[in-house]
C-alpha positions as CSV (number, residue, x, y, z in Angstrom):
1,M,-16.4,4.5,-8.7
2,A,-18.3,7.5,-7.6
3,T,-17.8,10.9,-8.0
4,Y,-16.9,12.9,-4.9
5,G,-18.0,17.0,-5.6
6,P,-15.7,18.4,-2.8
7,L,-12.7,17.3,-4.3
8,E,-13.6,18.5,-8.0
9,D,-11.1,21.0,-9.2
10,K,-9.1,20.9,-6.0
11,L,-5.3,20.4,-6.6
12,V,-4.3,16.9,-4.3
13,V,-0.5,16.6,-4.0
14,V,0.3,12.9,-3.9
15,I,3.9,12.2,-2.0
16,G,5.0,9.0,-3.8
17,G,2.1,8.9,-6.4
18,G,4.3,7.4,-8.8
19,G,4.4,4.0,-6.6
20,F,1.9,1.1,-6.5
21,V,-0.4,2.8,-4.1
22,G,0.1,6.0,-5.8
23,R,-0.8,5.0,-9.1
24,H,-4.4,3.8,-8.2
25,L,-5.1,6.8,-5.8
26,V,-4.1,8.9,-8.9
27,Q,-7.0,7.3,-10.7
28,A,-9.2,7.6,-8.1
29,L,-8.9,11.2,-7.7
30,L,-8.9,11.7,-11.1
31,E,-12.0,10.0,-11.4
32,C,-13.2,12.4,-8.6
33,G,-12.5,15.4,-10.8
34,A,-9.5,16.3,-8.4
35,R,-6.3,17.9,-10.0
36,V,-3.9,16.0,-8.8
37,R,-0.1,16.8,-8.8
38,I,2.1,13.6,-8.3
39,A,5.3,14.2,-6.6
40,D,8.0,11.4,-6.7
41,R,12.0,11.0,-6.7
42,H,10.6,8.9,-10.2
43,P,7.5,10.7,-11.3
44,E,7.7,9.2,-14.8
45,K,6.9,6.1,-13.2
46,A,3.2,7.5,-13.5
47,H,3.4,8.9,-17.0
48,S,0.9,6.0,-17.8
49,L,-1.6,7.9,-16.3
50,R,-1.8,10.9,-18.6
51,P,-4.4,9.4,-20.8
52,L,-6.7,9.2,-18.2
53,A,-6.6,13.1,-17.1
54,K,-8.3,15.8,-18.5
55,L,-6.3,18.9,-19.8
56,G,-4.3,20.2,-17.0
57,Q,-5.6,18.0,-14.4
58,I,-2.5,16.0,-14.0
59,Q,0.9,17.4,-13.0
60,F,4.6,16.0,-12.4
61,T,7.0,17.0,-10.1
62,R,10.4,15.4,-8.9
63,C,10.4,15.2,-5.2
64,N,13.2,13.9,-3.1
65,V,11.3,13.4,0.5
66,A,15.0,13.3,2.0
67,D,15.1,16.8,1.2
68,R,12.8,18.9,3.2
69,R,12.8,21.9,0.8
70,S,11.8,19.4,-2.0
71,V,8.6,18.2,0.0
72,E,7.8,21.7,0.9
73,L,8.0,22.8,-2.8
74,A,6.0,20.2,-3.8
75,M,3.5,20.6,-1.3
76,Q,2.5,24.6,-2.5
77,G,-1.0,25.3,-3.3
78,A,-2.3,22.2,-2.3
79,D,-5.9,21.7,-1.3
80,A,-5.5,18.0,0.2
81,A,-2.3,15.6,0.2
82,A,-1.5,12.2,0.8
83,Y,1.8,10.8,1.8
84,L,2.1,7.2,1.0
85,V,6.0,6.7,0.9
86,G,7.0,3.4,2.5
87,A,10.1,1.2,2.1
88,F,11.8,-1.5,3.8
89,A,15.3,-1.0,3.3
90,G,17.2,2.7,3.5
91,D,17.1,5.6,6.0
92,L,13.4,4.6,7.3
93,E,13.3,7.5,9.5
94,T,13.7,10.3,7.1
95,L,11.4,8.3,4.7
96,Q,8.6,7.3,6.9
97,A,8.5,9.5,9.7
98,D,10.5,12.8,9.3
99,A,9.3,13.4,5.7
100,A,6.0,12.8,6.4
101,G,5.9,15.5,9.4
102,W,7.6,18.0,7.0
103,A,4.5,17.1,4.6
104,A,1.9,17.5,7.1
105,Q,3.7,21.0,8.7
106,A,3.4,22.4,5.0
107,A,0.0,21.2,4.5
108,A,-1.0,22.9,7.5
109,R,0.7,26.3,6.9
110,G,-0.4,26.1,3.4
111,G,-4.2,26.0,4.6
112,A,-4.9,22.5,3.4
113,S,-8.4,21.0,4.1
114,A,-7.1,17.2,4.1
115,F,-4.2,15.1,4.9
116,A,-3.6,11.5,4.8
117,Y,-1.1,9.2,5.9
118,V,-0.7,5.8,4.7
119,S,0.8,3.8,7.6
120,A,0.5,0.0,8.0
121,I,-1.1,-2.5,10.3
122,G,1.0,-3.0,13.2
123,A,2.4,0.7,13.1
124,D,3.9,1.0,16.8
125,P,7.0,3.4,17.4
126,D,8.0,1.0,20.5
127,S,8.1,-1.9,17.9
128,E,11.5,-4.0,17.2
129,S,10.7,-3.7,13.7
130,G,12.2,-0.8,12.1
131,Y,9.5,-0.3,9.5
132,A,6.8,-0.6,12.0
133,S,8.6,1.7,14.7
134,T,9.1,4.2,12.0
135,K,5.5,4.2,10.4
136,G,4.3,4.5,14.2
137,R,6.3,7.8,14.6
138,G,5.5,8.8,11.2
139,E,1.6,8.9,12.7
140,E,3.1,10.9,15.6
141,Q,4.4,13.6,13.7
142,V,1.5,13.7,11.2
143,R,-0.8,14.2,13.8
144,A,1.4,16.7,15.9
145,A,1.6,18.9,12.7
146,F,-2.0,18.2,11.1
147,P,-4.3,16.9,14.0
148,R,-7.2,16.3,11.8
149,A,-5.3,14.1,9.7
150,T,-6.7,10.7,8.5
151,I,-4.3,7.9,9.2
152,V,-4.8,4.6,7.0
153,R,-3.4,1.5,8.4
154,P,-3.5,-1.5,5.5
155,S,-2.7,-5.0,5.5
156,V,-0.8,-6.4,2.9
157,M,-2.1,-5.2,-0.7
158,F,-2.6,-6.7,-3.7
159,G,-2.9,-5.9,-6.9
160,E,-2.5,-7.4,-10.5
161,D,0.8,-5.0,-10.8
162,D,1.7,-5.7,-7.1
163,R,5.4,-7.2,-6.0
164,F,3.6,-9.5,-3.5
165,I,1.1,-11.9,-5.4
166,T,3.2,-11.5,-8.4
167,M,6.5,-12.6,-6.5
168,F,5.1,-15.9,-5.3
169,A,3.2,-16.3,-8.5
170,G,6.6,-16.1,-10.2
171,L,8.3,-18.5,-8.0
172,I,5.3,-20.8,-8.1
173,S,5.6,-21.0,-11.7
174,A,9.2,-21.8,-12.2
175,L,10.0,-24.4,-8.8
176,P,8.4,-27.5,-8.5
177,V,9.4,-27.5,-4.7
178,L,9.2,-24.2,-2.8
179,P,9.5,-23.4,0.9
180,V,7.1,-21.3,2.9
181,F,8.1,-19.0,5.6
182,G,5.7,-18.3,8.2
183,P,3.6,-20.7,6.9
184,D,0.9,-20.5,9.7
185,A,1.2,-16.6,9.6
186,K,-2.1,-15.2,8.9
187,I,-2.6,-12.1,6.5
188,Q,-5.9,-10.2,5.8
189,P,-5.1,-9.1,1.8
190,V,-6.8,-5.9,1.0
191,W,-7.2,-4.8,-2.5
192,V,-5.1,-1.7,-3.8
193,D,-8.1,-0.1,-5.5
194,D,-10.1,-0.6,-2.3
195,V,-7.6,1.4,-0.5
196,A,-7.3,3.9,-3.3
197,E,-11.3,4.6,-2.7
198,A,-10.8,5.0,1.2
199,L,-8.0,7.5,0.5
200,A,-10.4,9.8,-2.0
201,K,-13.3,9.6,0.3
202,A,-11.2,10.4,3.4
203,L,-9.9,13.4,1.5
204,A,-13.2,14.6,0.3
205,D,-14.4,14.2,3.7
206,P,-12.3,15.6,6.4
207,A,-15.0,16.7,8.7
208,E,-16.0,13.3,9.0
209,H,-12.7,11.3,8.6
210,G,-10.2,13.7,9.7
211,G,-8.4,13.2,13.0
212,K,-9.3,9.1,12.8
213,T,-7.1,6.3,12.3
214,Y,-8.6,3.1,9.9
215,E,-7.6,-0.3,9.5
216,L,-7.9,-1.2,5.7
217,A,-8.0,-5.0,5.7
218,G,-9.5,-7.4,3.0
219,P,-12.5,-9.8,4.1
220,E,-10.7,-12.6,5.0
221,Q,-7.9,-14.3,6.6
222,I,-5.6,-16.3,5.0
223,S,-2.3,-18.1,6.2
224,M,0.8,-18.0,4.1
225,L,1.0,-21.8,3.5
226,D,-2.9,-21.5,2.0
227,L,-2.0,-18.1,-0.2
228,H,0.7,-20.6,-1.7
229,R,-1.7,-23.1,-2.4
230,R,-4.5,-20.8,-3.9
231,I,-1.9,-19.3,-6.4
232,A,-0.6,-22.9,-7.5
233,A,-4.2,-23.8,-7.9
234,A,-5.2,-20.7,-10.0
235,Q,-2.2,-21.4,-12.1
236,G,-3.0,-25.1,-12.8
237,R,0.2,-26.3,-11.3
238,R,0.6,-29.1,-9.2
239,R,3.4,-28.2,-6.3
240,S,5.2,-29.0,-3.3
241,F,5.7,-27.1,-0.5
242,V,7.8,-27.1,2.3
243,A,6.8,-25.5,5.9
244,V,9.9,-24.0,7.1
245,P,10.6,-23.8,10.9
246,D,10.9,-20.4,12.3
247,A,14.2,-20.7,13.8
248,L,15.7,-21.9,10.0
249,S,13.5,-19.0,8.5
250,G,14.9,-16.3,10.8
251,L,18.3,-17.5,10.3
252,F,17.9,-17.1,6.7
253,A,16.4,-13.7,6.6
254,A,19.8,-12.7,8.7
255,L,22.1,-13.8,6.2
256,P,22.9,-10.8,3.5
257,L,21.6,-10.5,0.2
258,T,18.3,-13.0,0.9
259,P,15.1,-11.7,-0.7
260,M,13.8,-11.2,2.8
261,N,15.5,-9.1,5.4
262,G,14.9,-9.5,9.0
263,D,12.3,-6.8,9.4
264,Q,10.5,-8.2,7.2
265,W,10.9,-11.6,8.7
266,R,9.8,-10.3,12.0
267,M,6.7,-8.8,10.6
268,L,5.5,-12.1,8.5
269,K,6.0,-14.0,11.7
270,A,3.6,-11.5,13.6
271,G,1.0,-11.7,11.3
272,N,-0.9,-8.6,9.7
273,V,-4.5,-8.7,10.4
274,A,-6.7,-6.0,11.6
275,S,-7.2,-5.9,15.1
276,G,-10.6,-5.1,15.1
277,A,-10.3,-2.0,17.5
278,L,-10.4,0.6,14.7
279,P,-12.7,1.4,12.0
280,G,-12.1,0.0,8.7
281,L,-13.3,0.0,5.0
282,K,-16.8,-0.3,6.1
283,Q,-17.1,2.7,7.8
284,L,-15.4,4.5,4.7
285,E,-18.4,2.9,2.8
286,V,-16.1,0.8,0.9
287,Q,-17.1,-2.5,-0.3
288,A,-13.8,-4.9,0.6
289,H,-12.9,-7.2,-2.4
290,P,-11.8,-10.5,-1.7
291,L,-8.6,-11.9,-3.5
292,G,-10.3,-15.1,-5.2
293,L,-12.5,-12.7,-7.1
294,F,-9.4,-11.8,-9.1
295,L,-6.6,-14.6,-8.6
296,D,-7.6,-16.7,-11.6
297,R,-7.8,-14.0,-14.1
298,W,-4.4,-12.5,-12.8
299,M,-2.6,-16.1,-13.0
300,V,-3.4,-16.8,-16.6
301,R,-0.1,-15.3,-17.6
302,F,1.5,-17.9,-15.4
303,R,0.1,-20.6,-16.7
304,K,1.9,-23.4,-18.9
305,H,-0.2,-22.6,-21.9
306,G,-1.2,-18.8,-21.0
307,R,-4.9,-18.3,-21.5
308,F,-5.0,-21.8,-23.1
309,G,-3.7,-23.5,-20.0
310,D,-6.6,-25.3,-17.5
311,A,-6.4,-24.3,-13.8
312,S,-8.3,-27.2,-13.1
313,A,-5.7,-28.9,-13.6
314,A,-4.5,-28.5,-10.1
């Protein structure tokens, strides 16, 4: 990834920097020469990034986004900031809307030049989905506090350390027959490093990207059933997949203690692809990478005989 001069020696606060997207964004920012403050409820999750930083280039601070004062303290001295916190459970109004607004207000008061908010494709304040509606209200609060903020709406993100592809990979490696919820639902998976690069570019050039909303999606649309088949093929496993009707999968998601809640089911059923009405990775000058570029390599650990397994057996 190229070096972005405008961020060199600037303090960038990454709220949620210990999470999946956060760890990748921090790496991108370090490569830009930025000083990075990782603000997270569990900042130790990002301690593995220390060897990538120069002396004094990385800071860790504990931040509880449900506490406005904690957010404001984390934002002190920020030249730029990114708010990455997202969840499917808990107090979503606070986590995804109010706290994002607090961070944006603190950034504006402190004179920060750039602010980025990670939303999601489908974000809409009026959505029936709690996740999508609070992401939409988060966008509104951020815009009200920091009008030149950049909003990014990624599709489903994948990476070697994700909880999406790896979840299905674990199930496929263990079960000879697997149900598929929303088999025809389309997703447009985007590589987490492409999202990280896009965020870094937005923060580096607020004059160009501030005040805009971007949909970040990968180069291909894939159905959920096809995704399962691709993962099985990359593992070299022959598996049977059973397409579950929406009525049955919806009933399952409504039950307690299931791996998918009703909110996630509604989003899955609706699909997760770019609308085409907003700019995307291309306008941020980021080359989108397809899932197929990585899948065979990432699935090696799930093959019957590891790297000695034969993926062509499928």
